[in-house]
C-alpha positions as CSV (number, residue, x, y, z in Angstrom):
1,M,-0.1,0.1,0.2
2,N,1.8,3.2,-0.9
3,D,1.0,6.9,0.1
4,R,-1.5,7.0,-2.9
5,L,-4.1,4.7,-1.3
6,E,-4.2,2.6,-4.2
7,S,-6.7,0.2,-2.4
8,F,-9.1,2.5,-2.9
9,A,-11.8,2.7,-5.4
10,P,-11.3,5.2,-8.5
11,A,-13.0,9.0,-6.8
12,A,-16.5,10.3,-8.3
13,Q,-15.6,13.1,-10.3
14,V,-16.7,16.3,-9.3
15,A,-17.7,19.3,-11.4
16,P,-15.2,22.5,-10.2
17,G,-17.1,25.6,-9.1
18,E,-16.7,29.2,-8.5
19,G,-15.4,28.5,-5.0
20,P,-16.5,31.2,-2.2
21,S,-15.6,34.8,-2.4
22,M,-12.3,36.1,-0.5
23,P,-14.6,37.6,2.8
24,A,-16.3,33.9,2.8
25,L,-13.4,32.0,2.9
26,D,-11.7,34.2,5.1
27,A,-14.6,34.2,7.4
28,L,-14.6,30.1,7.6
29,L,-11.0,30.5,9.8
30,H,-13.0,32.3,12.0
31,G,-12.9,30.3,15.6
32,A,-10.9,27.4,13.6
33,V,-7.8,25.2,15.6
34,D,-5.0,23.4,13.2
35,L,-4.7,20.5,15.4
36,H,-1.6,20.1,14.0
37,H,1.0,22.2,13.4
38,H,5.2,21.8,14.0
39,G,7.2,24.5,15.2
40,F,10.4,25.5,15.3
41,P,13.5,24.5,16.0
42,E,12.2,20.8,16.1
43,F,15.1,18.9,15.5
44,T,17.8,20.5,14.0
45,F,18.4,24.2,13.5
46,D,18.9,23.1,9.6
47,H,15.3,22.0,9.0
48,P,13.7,25.8,9.6
49,T,9.8,26.6,9.3
50,R,9.0,29.6,7.1
51,Q,8.6,32.2,10.2
52,D,8.9,31.6,13.9
53,D,6.5,30.2,16.5
54,A,5.4,33.4,17.9
55,E,4.6,35.1,14.2
56,E,2.6,32.1,13.4
57,L,0.6,32.3,16.2
58,R,0.2,35.9,15.5
59,Q,-0.9,35.3,12.4
60,A,-3.6,32.5,13.4
61,D,-4.7,35.5,15.9
62,A,-5.0,38.1,12.8
63,A,-6.8,35.4,11.0
64,G,-9.4,34.7,13.7
65,M,-8.3,31.2,14.3
66,A,-8.5,30.0,18.2
67,G,-5.9,28.9,17.9
68,I,-2.9,26.0,17.0
69,V,-1.8,22.6,18.5
70,M,1.4,22.6,18.9
71,K,3.3,19.1,17.9
72,S,7.0,18.0,18.1
73,H,8.1,14.6,17.3
74,F,10.9,14.9,20.1
75,F,9.8,17.2,23.5
76,P,6.4,17.5,25.1
77,T,5.2,21.4,23.5
78,T,4.4,22.7,27.4
79,S,7.1,25.2,27.6
80,V,6.6,26.5,24.3
81,S,2.9,26.6,24.4
82,W,2.9,28.7,27.8
83,R,5.3,31.4,26.6
84,L,3.3,31.7,23.1
85,N,0.1,32.5,25.2
86,R,2.1,35.2,27.4
87,L,1.9,36.7,24.3
88,G,-1.8,38.0,25.7
89,L,-3.2,37.0,21.7
90,K,-6.7,35.6,21.6
91,A,-5.5,33.0,19.7
92,K,-3.7,30.2,21.5
93,A,-1.1,28.0,21.4
94,F,-2.4,24.1,22.5
95,A,0.7,21.6,24.2
96,S,1.2,18.3,23.5
97,I,3.4,15.2,23.7
98,T,4.6,13.3,21.9
99,M,5.2,9.1,23.0
100,N,8.2,9.2,21.2
101,P,11.3,7.2,23.2
102,C,13.2,11.0,23.9
103,A,9.6,11.6,25.6
104,G,9.7,8.0,27.4
105,G,7.8,6.4,25.1
106,F,4.5,5.0,26.5
107,L,6.0,6.6,29.9
108,P,2.6,7.2,32.3
109,I,4.6,9.9,34.4
110,A,5.4,11.8,31.1
111,V,1.5,11.9,29.6
112,E,0.3,13.0,33.4
113,A,3.4,15.9,34.0
114,A,2.4,17.0,30.3
115,A,-1.4,17.1,31.5
116,R,-0.4,18.8,34.5
117,Q,0.9,21.8,32.3
118,G,-2.4,22.0,30.5
119,A,-1.3,19.5,27.4
120,K,-4.6,18.9,25.1
121,A,-3.3,16.3,23.1
122,L,-1.3,13.0,23.5
123,F,0.4,11.7,20.0
124,M,1.0,8.1,19.7
125,P,4.8,7.3,18.3
126,T,5.8,9.0,15.1
127,W,9.8,8.6,14.5
128,G,9.7,5.4,17.3
129,A,7.3,3.8,16.0
130,A,8.2,0.1,14.2
131,A,5.6,0.9,11.7
132,D,7.1,4.4,10.8
133,Q,10.4,2.8,10.6
134,R,9.7,-0.7,8.4
135,R,7.9,1.8,5.9
136,G,10.4,4.4,5.3
137,G,7.9,7.2,6.9
138,F,9.0,9.8,9.0
139,S,11.7,8.1,10.5
140,H,13.7,8.3,7.0
141,H,13.3,11.9,6.6
142,L,15.5,12.3,9.6
143,T,18.1,10.3,8.7
144,E,19.3,13.2,6.3
145,Y,19.3,15.2,9.1
146,L,20.5,13.0,12.4
147,V,23.2,10.5,12.1
148,Q,22.2,8.6,15.0
149,A,18.8,7.9,12.8
150,R,20.0,6.1,10.8
151,K,20.6,3.3,13.4
152,L,16.8,3.2,14.1
153,D,15.9,-0.6,14.2
154,A,12.1,-1.3,13.9
155,S,12.6,-4.6,15.6
156,K,13.3,-2.8,18.8
157,A,10.5,-0.1,18.0
158,L,7.8,1.2,19.6
159,T,4.2,-0.9,19.2
160,V,0.8,-0.2,21.0
161,A,0.2,-3.7,21.1
162,D,2.4,-7.2,22.0
163,A,2.7,-9.8,19.7
164,S,-0.5,-11.1,20.6
165,G,-2.5,-8.0,19.4
166,R,-3.4,-7.5,23.1
167,I,-2.7,-3.3,23.7
168,R,0.3,-3.4,26.2
169,P,-0.4,-2.1,29.7
170,E,1.4,1.0,29.8
171,V,-0.1,1.8,26.7
172,S,-3.8,1.5,28.4
173,E,-2.4,3.8,31.6
174,C,-1.2,6.3,29.0
175,L,-4.5,6.2,27.6
176,A,-6.5,6.4,30.9
177,I,-4.6,9.8,32.2
178,A,-5.7,11.2,28.5
179,A,-8.9,10.3,29.5
180,E,-8.7,11.7,33.0
181,F,-7.4,14.9,31.6
182,G,-9.8,15.3,28.7
183,M,-6.8,15.2,26.0
184,M,-7.3,14.4,22.6
185,V,-5.6,11.3,21.3
186,A,-3.9,10.9,18.0
187,T,-2.9,8.1,16.2
188,G,0.4,9.1,15.6
189,H,2.7,6.9,13.0
190,V,1.3,3.4,14.5
191,S,-0.3,1.2,11.4
192,P,-3.7,1.1,10.6
193,D,-4.1,-1.7,12.5
194,E,-2.4,-0.7,15.6
195,S,-4.4,2.9,15.1
196,L,-7.9,0.8,15.5
197,A,-7.0,-0.9,18.3
198,V,-6.0,2.5,19.9
199,V,-9.3,3.8,19.0
200,Q,-11.2,0.9,20.7
201,E,-9.2,1.1,23.9
202,A,-9.1,4.8,24.2
203,R,-13.1,5.1,23.8
204,R,-13.0,1.6,26.1
205,L,-10.9,4.1,28.6
206,G,-13.1,7.4,28.3
207,V,-11.5,9.3,26.0
208,R,-13.4,11.4,24.0
209,E,-11.9,12.1,20.8
210,V,-9.5,10.2,19.1
211,M,-7.9,11.2,15.6
212,F,-6.4,8.9,13.0
213,Q,-3.6,10.6,11.8
214,H,-2.9,11.6,7.4
215,P,-3.8,7.7,6.4
216,D,-3.1,9.0,3.5
217,S,0.9,9.6,4.0
218,R,3.8,7.0,3.6
219,S,4.0,6.5,6.8
220,I,0.9,5.2,7.3
221,G,-0.7,3.7,3.9
222,A,-4.1,2.7,4.9
223,S,-6.9,1.5,2.8
224,R,-10.3,2.6,2.4
225,E,-11.3,-0.2,4.5
226,D,-9.2,1.2,7.3
227,I,-10.6,4.7,6.9
228,R,-13.9,3.0,7.2
229,Q,-13.5,0.9,10.4
230,I,-12.4,3.6,11.9
231,A,-14.3,6.2,11.4
232,A,-17.1,3.3,12.6
233,A,-15.3,2.7,15.7
234,G,-15.7,6.6,16.8
235,G,-13.0,7.7,15.2
236,T,-12.2,11.1,13.7
237,I,-10.0,10.7,10.3
238,E,-7.1,13.7,9.5
239,F,-6.7,14.9,6.4
240,C,-3.1,17.2,6.1
241,A,-2.8,20.3,3.6
242,I,0.6,19.8,3.6
243,G,-0.6,16.5,1.8
244,F,-1.7,18.1,-1.1
245,T,1.2,20.8,-2.1
246,P,3.2,19.9,-4.9
247,A,6.0,18.3,-3.0
248,F,3.6,15.7,-2.3
249,Q,0.2,15.0,-3.6
250,R,-0.7,12.2,-1.6
251,L,-4.4,12.0,-2.5
252,P,-6.3,13.6,-5.7
253,M,-8.5,16.7,-4.4
254,P,-11.8,14.7,-5.8
255,E,-10.6,11.3,-3.8
256,C,-10.6,13.1,-0.6
257,L,-14.0,14.5,-1.1
258,D,-15.4,11.3,-1.9
259,I,-14.1,9.8,1.6
260,I,-15.2,13.1,3.6
261,R,-18.5,12.4,2.1
262,E,-18.4,8.2,2.9
263,V,-17.6,9.2,6.4
264,G,-19.4,11.8,6.8
265,A,-17.9,15.7,7.2
266,E,-18.5,15.3,11.4
267,R,-15.9,12.7,11.5
268,V,-12.9,14.5,9.3
269,V,-11.0,17.3,10.1
270,L,-8.4,19.2,7.8
271,T,-5.0,20.3,9.8
272,T,-1.7,21.3,8.1
273,D,1.1,19.6,9.7
274,C,2.9,22.6,8.9
275,F,6.8,21.4,8.6
276,F,8.7,22.3,5.8
277,G,10.2,26.5,4.8
278,W,8.6,25.9,1.2
279,M,5.8,26.4,2.8
280,P,3.1,29.2,3.4
281,P,2.3,30.1,7.0
282,A,0.0,27.5,8.6
283,P,-3.0,29.8,8.4
284,E,-2.7,30.6,4.9
285,L,-1.7,27.0,3.7
286,L,-4.9,25.8,5.8
287,R,-6.9,28.7,3.7
288,M,-5.6,27.6,0.5
289,T,-6.5,23.8,1.1
290,L,-9.6,24.7,2.2
291,G,-9.9,27.1,-0.9
292,S,-9.2,24.0,-3.4
293,M,-11.9,21.6,-1.6
294,L,-14.7,24.3,-1.6
295,H,-13.5,24.5,-5.7
296,H,-13.8,21.3,-5.9
297,G,-17.3,21.1,-4.8
298,L,-16.6,20.8,-0.8
299,T,-20.0,22.7,0.8
300,Q,-19.6,25.7,3.0
301,R,-20.7,23.6,6.3
302,E,-18.6,20.5,5.5
303,A,-16.0,23.3,5.2
304,A,-17.0,24.8,9.4
305,L,-16.8,21.1,10.0
306,L,-13.5,20.6,9.2
307,V,-11.4,23.4,10.0
308,R,-13.5,24.7,12.9
309,D,-16.3,23.0,14.7
310,N,-14.4,19.4,14.9
311,P,-11.1,20.3,15.4
312,R,-13.0,22.7,18.7
313,R,-14.5,19.4,19.7
314,L,-11.5,16.9,19.3
315,I,-9.3,19.6,21.3
316,G,-12.6,20.3,24.1
317,L,-13.5,24.0,23.4
318,P,-16.8,24.9,23.8
319,E,-19.6,25.0,20.6
320,W,-18.3,28.5,18.4
321,T,-20.4,31.0,18.5
322,G,-19.4,33.9,16.6
323,E,-17.8,35.1,20.0
324,A,-14.1,34.8,21.5
325,T,-15.2,32.3,23.6
326,H,-11.5,29.9,23.3
327,E,-9.9,31.6,26.7
328,V,-7.7,28.6,28.2
329,D,-7.0,28.3,31.9
330,E,-3.8,27.4,31.8
331,Q,-3.9,26.4,35.7
332,A,-7.0,24.3,35.3
333,A,-5.1,21.0,35.1
334,A,-2.0,21.7,37.7
335,R,-5.0,22.4,40.2
336,R,-6.6,18.6,40.0
337,E,-5.9,16.2,42.6
338,P,-3.2,13.5,42.2
339,Q,-5.1,10.1,41.8
340,V,-3.6,8.0,43.9
341,A,-3.4,4.2,44.3
């Protein structure tokens, strides 16, 4: 299965339309949240983004967005998010933790510490996942920059399930902490089968929202049936704007819209996965991609679900009313009483 999802049936052809006016398209970003955004520096100064994190958040604020989820492949983003939020903008930086080896892997104490510092999202492993290493996903990209990445061994990498297919106890414990603190869980770069297991276990433990990440990417290589099963199990499907850029072209836009219609727009989000210096700033990339989708037949209501209503639900923000209702109590998590066994 390659990153074009060759198991998919041919997408229905959608006649392109005029698309929305510029003011109407801009308005769709009001209250929106980018659930998948990489800052700088990520893992080396040699991999810059278009602009620094503060400028990115200012641009999101100027666009009327509610905020961005700061994701790192290496370290929890609690500190950088806390500092960004001291800029005093209405748009907020939401922190996350990714369970790669450098963050402890499936380490419950690391998840709790991140949650108590306001982390809103828990990502499964990315480059540390055995599935990613076997497929030559993001872990392969790292080898261009980090010598030690060339020594990664998929046989020793992270899996969410044991040899019998059962979720590892430490994974369940991390998911239970996410449920306790109301964190969104995202499947990272684990395999489609593992992702389904994560969705099922997370839901069993009380996690409200689980995002199945970029199924059309090289790191995942999901089939259409994988997407159907995960959506039916309660997962929300992520498509990333980066995947529609000329450098990647993971999935034809009409085919993406066909998938959205099949699983229902209420079960899909559009994020940026903003990462490279040649890409537009994340708010503009989100606007461009949304405009392209509308040009190919996405409705205004579906667009609002993909970038505003569904992401707000996943991150635990109140329903959008047109007002600035996205204030964040950064100390709320820290005030919770520890649960003693």
